[in-house]
N, CA, C and O of each residue as an XYZ file, in Angstrom:
288
protein
N       2.151     21.089     23.624
C       2.848     19.842     23.203
C       3.741     19.980     22.110
O       3.500     20.668     21.118
N       4.896     19.243     22.322
C       5.926     19.313     21.134
C       6.540     17.911     21.036
O       6.997     17.239     21.959
N       6.463     17.621     19.804
C       6.940     16.492     19.284
C       7.707     16.251     17.858
O       6.932     16.382     16.911
N       8.859     15.976     17.540
C       9.251     15.759     16.149
C       8.930     14.230     15.729
O       8.674     13.941     14.561
N       8.964     13.295     16.742
C       8.827     12.149     16.264
C       7.970     11.404     17.491
O       8.574     10.961     18.467
N       6.697     11.312     17.386
C       5.878     10.752     18.396
C       6.398      9.214     19.017
O       6.156      8.820     20.158
N       7.110      8.516     18.048
C       7.658      7.281     18.587
C       9.058      7.226     19.354
O       9.718      6.223     19.626
N       9.402      8.869     19.695
C      10.665      8.578     20.487
C      10.423      8.792     21.741
O       9.230      8.859     22.038
N      11.362      8.950     22.762
C      11.145      9.140     24.096
C      11.542     10.387     24.470
O      11.932     10.761     25.576
N      11.399     11.056     23.367
C      11.833     12.793     23.952
C      10.860     13.754     23.558
O      11.147     14.763     22.914
N       9.626     13.432     23.963
C       8.538     14.177     23.541
C       8.093     15.058     24.636
O       8.008     14.458     25.708
N       7.708     16.626     24.687
C       7.556     17.222     25.974
C       6.113     17.812     25.679
O       5.529     17.852     24.596
N       5.723     18.223     26.817
C       4.251     18.911     27.306
C       4.783     19.937     28.278
O       5.607     19.679     29.155
N       4.148     21.337     28.010
C       4.320     21.835     29.266
C       3.088     22.255     29.714
O       2.258     22.763     28.961
N       2.889     22.050     31.064
C       1.764     22.417     31.709
C       1.367     23.301     32.622
O       2.340     23.451     33.361
N       0.363     24.067     33.043
C       0.287     25.071     34.055
C      -0.080     24.119     35.329
O      -0.950     23.251     35.250
N       0.533     24.326     36.287
C      -0.007     23.845     37.745
C       0.474     24.638     38.838
O       1.129     25.674     38.723
N       0.080     24.045     39.994
C       0.388     24.616     41.043
C       1.455     24.028     42.028
O       1.331     22.879     42.454
N       2.492     24.822     42.380
C       3.711     24.141     43.169
C       3.875     25.120     44.435
O       4.513     26.163     44.295
N       3.421     24.853     45.410
C       3.472     25.595     46.722
C       2.251     26.702     46.535
O       2.283     27.858     46.958
N       1.501     26.268     46.027
C       0.184     27.192     46.005
C       0.430     28.471     44.959
O      -0.447     29.331     44.884
N       1.621     28.573     44.169
C       1.833     29.308     43.130
C       1.578     28.650     41.763
O       1.968     27.504     41.538
N       0.961     29.342     40.910
C       0.841     28.688     39.502
C       2.165     28.921     38.786
O       2.806     29.970     38.724
N       2.448     27.715     38.250
C       3.958     27.828     37.590
C       3.752     26.724     36.482
O       2.926     25.816     36.576
N       4.586     26.913     35.447
C       4.675     26.186     34.240
C       5.620     25.075     34.233
O       6.790     25.285     34.553
N       5.205     23.871     33.885
C       5.962     22.673     34.179
C       6.482     21.912     32.834
O       5.585     21.528     32.084
N       7.594     21.695     32.509
C       7.975     20.887     31.205
C       8.151     19.488     31.563
O       8.988     19.163     32.405
N       7.229     18.438     30.828
C       7.184     17.004     31.134
C       7.841     16.154     29.915
O       7.324     16.344     28.814
N       8.836     15.311     29.983
C       9.211     14.561     29.053
C       8.457     13.270     28.916
O       8.289     12.465     29.832
N       8.087     13.169     27.875
C       7.094     11.707     27.758
C       7.749     10.812     26.625
O       8.404     11.185     25.651
N       7.358      9.397     27.057
C       7.735      8.604     25.886
C       6.648      8.379     24.881
O       5.675      9.059     25.206
N       6.465      7.805     23.966
C       5.747      7.608     22.792
C       4.026      7.262     23.240
O       2.998      7.820     22.854
N       4.216      6.143     24.181
C       2.745      6.009     24.689
C       2.127      7.135     25.425
O       0.977      7.545     25.266
N       3.003      7.584     26.238
C       2.380      8.846     27.199
C       1.840     10.198     26.234
O       0.780     10.747     26.537
N       2.618     10.659     25.108
C       2.492     11.479     24.436
C       1.330     11.282     23.597
O       0.746     12.300     23.224
N       0.874     10.111     23.221
C      -0.633      9.641     22.543
C      -1.315      9.964     23.530
O      -1.971     11.002     23.443
N      -1.354      9.360     24.473
C      -2.528      9.393     25.643
C      -2.522     11.026     26.267
O      -3.573     11.429     26.765
N      -1.556     11.765     26.234
C      -1.786     13.161     26.539
C      -2.372     13.732     25.488
O      -3.233     14.567     25.767
N      -2.134     13.505     24.231
C      -2.625     14.039     22.841
C      -4.300     13.739     22.774
O      -5.148     14.556     22.414
N      -4.489     12.645     23.123
C      -5.850     12.277     23.378
C      -6.868     13.080     24.409
O      -7.967     13.601     24.223
N      -5.925     12.940     25.714
C      -6.626     13.747     26.684
C      -6.812     15.263     26.339
O      -7.840     15.861     26.658
N      -5.701     15.902     25.626
C      -5.941     17.480     25.482
C      -7.231     17.351     24.464
O      -8.222     18.063     24.625
N      -7.143     16.471     23.501
C      -8.323     16.650     22.546
C      -9.723     16.751     23.284
O     -10.548     17.652     23.138
N      -9.834     15.485     24.220
C     -11.161     15.238     24.796
C     -11.198     16.300     26.395
O     -11.764     15.941     27.428
N     -10.536     17.467     26.236
C     -10.592     18.159     27.360
C     -10.462     17.383     28.615
O     -11.212     17.574     29.573
N      -9.403     16.412     28.608
C      -9.541     15.947     30.234
C      -8.535     16.466     30.816
O      -7.921     17.322     30.179
N      -8.147     16.171     31.952
C      -7.116     16.636     32.924
C      -6.060     15.576     32.800
O      -6.203     14.394     32.486
N      -4.988     16.228     33.105
C      -3.602     15.189     33.247
C      -2.914     15.539     34.501
O      -2.621     16.707     34.759
N      -2.629     14.479     35.343
C      -2.493     14.372     36.611
C      -1.096     14.070     36.656
O      -0.735     13.119     35.964
N      -0.243     14.674     37.320
C       1.308     14.448     37.196
C       1.560     14.286     38.958
O       0.965     14.891     39.850
N       2.578     13.324     39.073
C       2.924     13.219     40.616
C       4.453     13.017     40.325
O       4.826     11.963     39.811
N       5.363     14.028     40.652
C       6.753     13.816     40.397
C       7.586     14.922     41.020
O       7.104     15.924     41.550
N       8.952     14.637     40.903
C       9.832     15.520     41.781
C      10.201     16.450     40.592
O      10.387     16.085     39.431
N      10.280     17.793     41.111
C      10.325     18.653     40.165
C      11.751     19.199     40.408
O      12.344     19.076     41.479
N      12.305     19.890     39.175
C      13.536     20.851     39.338
C      13.543     22.154     38.821
O      13.528     22.279     37.596
N      13.562     23.138     39.532
C      13.203     24.621     39.393
C      14.439     25.026     38.110
O      15.612     24.737     38.350
N      14.068     25.714     36.743
C      14.742     26.271     36.025
C      14.624     27.714     36.083
O      13.937     28.172     36.996
N      15.200     28.547     35.229
C      14.871     29.970     35.171
C      13.522     30.356     35.230
O      13.240     31.135     36.140
N      12.386     29.902     34.280
C      11.009     30.425     34.221
C      10.226     29.380     34.417
O       9.033     29.613     34.221
N      10.515     28.249     34.757
C       9.782     27.013     34.453
C      10.253     25.941     35.493
O      11.391     26.125     35.925
N       9.645     24.968     35.917
C       9.945     23.561     36.366
C       9.963     22.507     35.540
O       9.053     22.313     34.734
N      10.916     21.786     35.649
C      11.179     20.448     34.836
C      11.003     19.189     35.816
O      11.404     19.189     36.980
N      10.425     18.238     35.262
C      10.300     17.017     36.088
C      11.466     16.140     36.137
O      11.727     15.481     35.131
N      12.209     16.043     37.189
C      13.332     15.397     37.283
C      12.986     13.794     37.260
O      13.547     13.048     36.458
N      12.161     13.397     38.066
C      11.633     12.037     38.257
C      10.300     12.063     38.277
O       9.747     12.648     39.208
N       9.417     11.343     37.107
C       8.232     11.127     36.959
C       7.953     10.092     37.948
O       8.768      9.170     37.979
N       6.823     10.043     38.886
C       6.424      9.154     39.849
C       4.986      8.317     39.130
O       4.847      7.096     39.057
N       4.236      9.132     38.759
C       2.979      8.629     38.183
C       2.280      9.955     37.264
O       2.272     11.134     37.617
N       1.789      9.466     36.173
C       1.019     10.154     35.009
C      -0.107      9.639     34.800
O      -0.172      8.535     34.259
N      -1.343     10.388     35.217
C      -2.551      9.711     34.725
C      -3.537     10.723     34.421
O      -3.528     11.814     34.990
N      -4.783     10.252     33.134
C      -5.274     11.001     32.479
C      -6.905     10.866     32.956
O      -7.571      9.838     32.828
N      -7.316     11.956     33.450
C      -8.558     12.028     34.009
C      -9.662     12.567     33.493
O     -10.714     12.551     34.132
């Protein structure tokens, strides 16, 4: 997780997930509410579920359109 200011809309997390059955790194930009939820989920060892449209970059994917973010 990376945040210079948790009250901004430019907080990022990088997660490892499977895309087309290949383990990949995925960068997600979160708003302040979402980064706080992600921090709590990470602390509590919970799963973060992402439903999104991804865009391939050189070494990872970036979320182009975040459809759903849930913390299990």
